[in-house]
N, CA, C and O of each residue as an XYZ file, in Angstrom:
372
protein
N     -15.296    -27.184    -25.875
C     -16.101    -26.095    -27.026
C     -16.889    -25.102    -26.039
O     -17.451    -25.412    -24.988
N     -16.801    -23.935    -26.586
C     -17.301    -22.796    -26.052
C     -18.931    -23.073    -25.941
O     -19.581    -23.309    -26.959
N     -19.387    -23.039    -24.960
C     -21.058    -23.133    -25.312
C     -21.893    -21.873    -24.785
O     -23.094    -22.085    -24.618
N     -21.404    -20.559    -24.493
C     -21.883    -19.651    -24.284
C     -21.263    -18.147    -24.658
O     -20.052    -18.220    -24.448
N     -21.533    -17.124    -25.018
C     -20.967    -15.710    -25.154
C     -21.185    -14.991    -23.867
O     -22.294    -14.884    -23.342
N     -20.204    -14.558    -23.436
C     -20.448    -13.335    -22.303
C     -19.705    -11.951    -22.687
O     -18.509    -11.713    -22.521
N     -20.521    -11.235    -23.147
C     -19.934     -9.737    -23.500
C     -20.120     -8.825    -22.214
O     -21.053     -8.839    -21.411
N     -19.193     -8.176    -22.229
C     -19.038     -7.281    -20.997
C     -20.318     -6.364    -21.099
O     -20.613     -6.182    -22.280
N     -21.198     -5.710    -20.179
C     -22.279     -4.893    -20.177
C     -21.548     -3.540    -20.590
O     -22.300     -2.782    -21.203
N     -20.481     -3.144    -20.429
C     -19.983     -1.933    -20.548
C     -19.258     -1.639    -22.096
O     -18.931     -0.572    -22.617
N     -19.167     -2.885    -22.533
C     -18.539     -3.014    -24.247
C     -19.195     -1.807    -24.866
O     -20.371     -1.494    -24.681
N     -18.416     -1.220    -25.545
C     -18.942     -0.162    -26.377
C     -19.116     -0.352    -27.799
O     -18.307     -1.103    -28.344
N     -20.102      0.235    -28.568
C     -20.291     -0.328    -29.823
C     -18.886     -0.393    -30.804
O     -18.753     -1.216    -31.709
N     -17.928      0.580    -30.463
C     -16.547      0.441    -31.130
C     -16.126     -0.981    -30.880
O     -16.093     -1.751    -31.840
N     -15.810     -1.387    -29.712
C     -15.371     -2.388    -29.190
C     -15.981     -3.592    -29.790
O     -15.332     -4.564    -30.179
N     -17.249     -3.475    -29.843
C     -17.985     -4.732    -30.370
C     -17.662     -4.986    -31.955
O     -17.461     -6.071    -32.500
N     -17.669     -3.891    -32.445
C     -17.200     -3.878    -33.909
C     -15.897     -4.608    -33.962
O     -15.702     -5.526    -34.758
N     -14.774     -4.077    -32.878
C     -13.431     -4.803    -33.063
C     -13.447     -6.069    -33.195
O     -12.916     -6.724    -34.091
N     -14.335     -6.610    -31.902
C     -14.394     -8.068    -31.539
C     -14.804     -8.788    -32.833
O     -14.098     -9.690    -33.284
N     -16.267     -8.284    -33.605
C     -16.549     -8.916    -34.382
C     -15.798     -8.949    -35.593
O     -16.066     -9.829    -36.411
N     -14.706     -7.944    -35.880
C     -13.896     -7.845    -37.007
C     -12.929     -8.892    -36.759
O     -12.665     -9.716    -37.635
N     -12.252     -8.916    -35.336
C     -11.097     -9.928    -35.281
C     -11.546    -11.382    -35.316
O     -10.800    -12.199    -35.855
N     -12.735    -11.785    -34.773
C     -13.153    -13.245    -35.088
C     -13.458    -13.466    -36.295
O     -13.276    -14.639    -36.623
N     -13.905    -12.705    -37.194
C     -14.198    -12.656    -38.224
C     -12.699    -13.131    -39.202
O     -12.609    -14.058    -40.008
N     -11.893    -12.373    -38.885
C     -10.524    -12.499    -39.514
C     -10.162    -13.608    -38.917
O      -9.581    -14.279    -39.770
N     -10.192    -14.287    -37.708
C      -9.918    -15.538    -37.282
C     -10.253    -16.614    -37.843
O      -9.488    -17.541    -38.110
N     -11.443    -16.565    -38.065
C     -12.229    -17.404    -38.849
C     -11.522    -17.966    -40.399
O     -11.402    -19.123    -40.800
N     -11.135    -16.710    -41.041
C     -10.711    -16.649    -42.136
C      -9.177    -17.390    -41.920
O      -8.756    -18.145    -42.797
N      -8.424    -17.131    -40.754
C      -7.070    -17.490    -40.591
C      -7.132    -19.128    -40.479
O      -6.226    -19.889    -40.820
N      -8.554    -19.546    -39.860
C      -8.630    -20.924    -39.578
C      -8.582    -21.808    -40.733
O      -8.030    -22.905    -40.813
N      -9.390    -21.027    -41.817
C      -9.655    -21.775    -43.560
C      -8.523    -22.038    -43.794
O      -8.110    -23.192    -43.903
N      -7.657    -20.757    -43.942
C      -6.330    -20.692    -44.728
C      -5.443    -21.555    -44.099
O      -4.550    -21.981    -44.832
N      -5.440    -22.031    -42.647
C      -4.427    -23.034    -42.074
C      -4.926    -24.266    -42.366
O      -4.072    -25.062    -42.757
N      -6.215    -24.735    -42.288
C      -6.707    -25.901    -43.051
C      -6.230    -26.091    -44.360
O      -5.808    -27.192    -44.712
N      -6.261    -25.015    -45.195
C      -5.918    -25.108    -46.983
C      -4.666    -25.597    -46.765
O      -4.267    -26.640    -47.283
N      -4.005    -24.900    -46.018
C      -2.369    -24.944    -46.287
C      -1.882    -26.793    -45.595
O      -1.292    -27.754    -46.088
N      -2.391    -26.566    -44.541
C      -2.328    -27.821    -43.994
C      -2.617    -29.205    -44.385
O      -1.910    -30.192    -44.183
N      -3.853    -29.135    -45.025
C      -4.826    -30.211    -45.325
C      -4.968    -30.135    -46.834
O      -4.391    -30.874    -47.632
N      -5.769    -29.195    -47.112
C      -6.236    -29.168    -48.393
C      -7.092    -27.931    -48.714
O      -7.648    -27.473    -47.715
N      -7.354    -27.223    -49.969
C      -8.380    -26.371    -49.937
C      -9.609    -27.080    -49.779
O     -10.484    -26.463    -49.171
N      -9.897    -28.278    -50.197
C     -11.021    -28.771    -50.177
C     -11.550    -29.063    -48.726
O     -12.750    -28.947    -48.479
N     -10.578    -29.469    -47.706
C     -10.709    -29.552    -46.352
C     -11.271    -28.196    -45.800
O     -12.144    -28.156    -44.933
N     -10.790    -27.265    -46.282
C     -10.913    -25.795    -45.865
C     -12.672    -25.581    -46.326
O     -13.556    -25.143    -45.591
N     -12.770    -25.904    -47.332
C     -14.212    -25.540    -47.913
C     -15.278    -26.650    -47.058
O     -16.486    -26.445    -46.936
N     -14.628    -27.728    -46.563
C     -15.716    -28.960    -45.913
C     -15.880    -28.103    -44.541
O     -17.039    -28.010    -44.136
N     -14.736    -27.381    -43.675
C     -14.927    -26.846    -42.645
C     -16.249    -25.835    -42.929
O     -17.403    -26.002    -42.534
N     -15.734    -24.790    -43.699
C     -16.721    -23.859    -43.549
C     -18.469    -24.302    -43.936
O     -19.412    -23.819    -43.310
N     -18.625    -25.285    -45.060
C     -19.726    -25.767    -45.063
C     -20.330    -26.642    -43.732
O     -21.547    -26.691    -43.554
N     -19.565    -27.197    -42.990
C     -19.862    -28.007    -41.935
C     -20.418    -26.593    -40.853
O     -21.499    -26.572    -40.265
N     -19.444    -25.580    -40.812
C     -19.815    -24.584    -39.950
C     -21.143    -23.926    -40.273
O     -21.964    -23.574    -39.425
N     -21.262    -23.804    -41.501
C     -22.562    -23.592    -42.122
C     -23.927    -24.126    -41.762
O     -25.031    -23.587    -41.673
N     -23.554    -25.191    -41.607
C     -24.651    -26.437    -41.516
C     -24.950    -26.098    -40.115
O     -26.054    -25.659    -39.795
N     -24.092    -26.271    -39.355
C     -24.458    -25.938    -37.762
C     -24.958    -24.830    -37.486
O     -25.436    -24.790    -36.352
N     -25.057    -23.701    -38.208
C     -25.392    -22.533    -37.877
C     -26.868    -22.638    -38.288
O     -27.748    -22.092    -37.623
N     -27.130    -23.372    -39.430
C     -28.521    -23.248    -40.105
C     -29.256    -24.410    -39.443
O     -30.486    -24.444    -39.432
N     -28.352    -25.553    -38.779
C     -29.154    -26.529    -37.984
C     -29.605    -26.474    -36.439
O     -30.198    -27.274    -35.715
N     -28.996    -25.012    -36.216
C     -29.309    -24.827    -34.691
C     -28.166    -25.707    -33.656
O     -28.395    -25.891    -32.460
N     -27.118    -26.119    -34.243
C     -25.959    -26.937    -33.624
C     -25.300    -25.664    -32.535
O     -24.866    -25.725    -31.384
N     -25.446    -24.635    -33.413
C     -24.426    -23.354    -32.570
C     -25.820    -22.485    -31.969
O     -26.731    -22.185    -32.740
N     -25.854    -22.166    -30.653
C     -26.588    -21.750    -30.247
C     -27.217    -20.271    -30.839
O     -26.725    -19.187    -30.526
N     -28.200    -20.397    -31.600
C     -28.477    -19.237    -32.032
C     -29.273    -18.274    -31.513
O     -29.586    -17.211    -32.048
N     -29.634    -18.747    -30.297
C     -30.502    -17.939    -29.195
C     -29.836    -16.637    -29.112
O     -30.506    -15.673    -28.742
N     -28.377    -16.462    -29.465
C     -28.024    -15.080    -28.991
C     -28.312    -14.034    -30.095
O     -27.824    -12.914    -29.948
N     -28.956    -14.265    -31.035
C     -29.765    -13.601    -31.960
C     -30.892    -13.166    -31.895
O     -31.829    -13.950    -31.743
N     -31.133    -11.571    -32.010
C     -32.306    -11.106    -31.425
C     -33.474    -11.266    -32.275
O     -34.653    -11.384    -31.941
N     -32.779    -11.245    -33.799
C     -34.106    -11.458    -34.869
C     -33.479    -11.883    -36.261
O     -32.348    -11.550    -36.613
N     -34.318    -12.632    -36.985
C     -33.789    -12.980    -38.274
C     -32.960    -12.650    -39.255
O     -32.340    -13.365    -40.042
N     -33.022    -11.180    -39.100
C     -32.180    -10.395    -39.847
C     -30.764    -10.425    -39.486
O     -29.879    -10.262    -40.327
N     -30.533    -10.636    -38.215
C     -29.149    -11.018    -37.551
C     -28.663    -12.207    -37.976
O     -27.541    -12.389    -38.448
N     -29.676    -13.175    -37.775
C     -29.251    -14.621    -38.207
C     -28.963    -14.548    -39.550
O     -28.076    -15.329    -39.893
N     -29.393    -13.912    -40.354
C     -28.988    -13.898    -41.950
C     -27.880    -13.413    -42.015
O     -26.949    -14.044    -42.516
N     -27.739    -12.188    -41.524
C     -26.447    -11.487    -41.609
C     -25.217    -12.236    -41.174
O     -24.224    -12.259    -41.900
N     -25.249    -12.805    -40.098
C     -24.018    -13.913    -39.818
C     -23.672    -14.870    -40.699
O     -22.532    -15.065    -41.120
N     -24.926    -15.643    -41.065
C     -24.660    -16.857    -42.040
C     -24.036    -16.286    -43.282
O     -23.237    -17.026    -43.856
N     -24.285    -14.965    -43.855
C     -24.171    -14.537    -45.231
C     -22.575    -14.038    -45.042
O     -21.791    -14.089    -45.989
N     -22.184    -13.550    -43.715
C     -20.647    -13.318    -43.631
C     -19.929    -14.419    -43.543
O     -18.944    -14.393    -44.280
N     -20.096    -15.685    -42.712
C     -19.755    -16.839    -42.955
C     -19.537    -17.273    -44.408
O     -18.414    -17.161    -44.899
N     -20.472    -17.721    -45.054
C     -20.592    -17.779    -46.574
C     -19.841    -17.073    -47.324
O     -19.535    -17.610    -48.389
N     -19.255    -15.581    -47.041
C     -18.483    -15.118    -47.999
C     -16.925    -15.237    -47.245
O     -16.003    -14.540    -47.667
N     -16.772    -15.981    -46.341
C     -15.428    -16.400    -46.143
C     -14.400    -16.989    -46.838
O     -14.598    -18.177    -47.091
N     -13.270    -16.482    -47.260
C     -12.740    -17.288    -48.442
C     -11.168    -17.587    -47.719
O     -10.883    -17.049    -46.650
N     -10.387    -18.326    -48.295
C      -8.858    -18.630    -47.705
C      -8.279    -17.843    -48.313
O      -8.741    -17.258    -49.292
N      -6.770    -17.629    -47.678
C      -5.655    -16.942    -48.415
C      -5.500    -17.356    -49.866
O      -5.499    -16.541    -50.788
N      -5.389    -18.462    -49.994
C      -5.289    -18.974    -51.256
C      -6.361    -18.586    -52.295
O      -6.100    -18.282    -53.460
N      -7.419    -18.622    -51.828
C      -8.721    -18.368    -52.619
C      -8.746    -16.581    -52.746
O      -9.323    -16.195    -53.763
N      -8.408    -15.903    -52.191
C      -8.261    -14.288    -51.932
C      -6.914    -14.319    -53.389
O      -7.199    -13.893    -54.508
N      -5.738    -14.804    -53.097
C      -4.581    -14.662    -54.096
C      -5.234    -15.074    -55.718
O      -5.059    -14.365    -56.709
N      -5.891    -16.180    -55.707
C      -6.192    -16.677    -56.923
C      -7.355    -15.734    -57.703
O      -7.593    -15.835    -58.906
N      -8.046    -14.781    -56.769
C      -8.766    -13.959    -57.112
C      -8.243    -12.679    -57.407
O      -8.764    -11.912    -58.216
N      -7.139    -12.421    -56.710
C      -6.658    -11.012    -57.051
C      -5.426    -11.100    -58.354
O      -4.909    -10.146    -58.936
N      -5.177    -12.567    -58.564
C      -4.360    -12.902    -59.933
C      -5.210    -12.819    -61.018
O      -4.859    -12.569    -62.171
N      -6.364    -13.038    -60.621
C      -7.475    -13.330    -62.138
C      -8.036    -11.950    -62.109
O      -9.014    -11.977    -62.857
N      -7.902    -10.846    -61.644
C      -8.496     -9.527    -62.075
C      -6.901     -8.539    -62.311
O      -6.951     -7.364    -62.675
């Protein structure tokens, strides 16, 4: 398991935005894989476990400078959906 984050000192804001976007999409892909390989319920359990780990400090929250950044990260993860959920949402609209 990764224990720390190393961001190159010369990383531009645009590169950081791309990294954040790629990691967010990767988490969504993980959830979709879990939903297909196991079940949508297991995917939701993964997401809830991740949120709990963030809120309980099991994931190194010291990397966040302030509460607003922490809240932003938690909100982004809470908003993750699987491909299955997204397809259901599109079909409903």
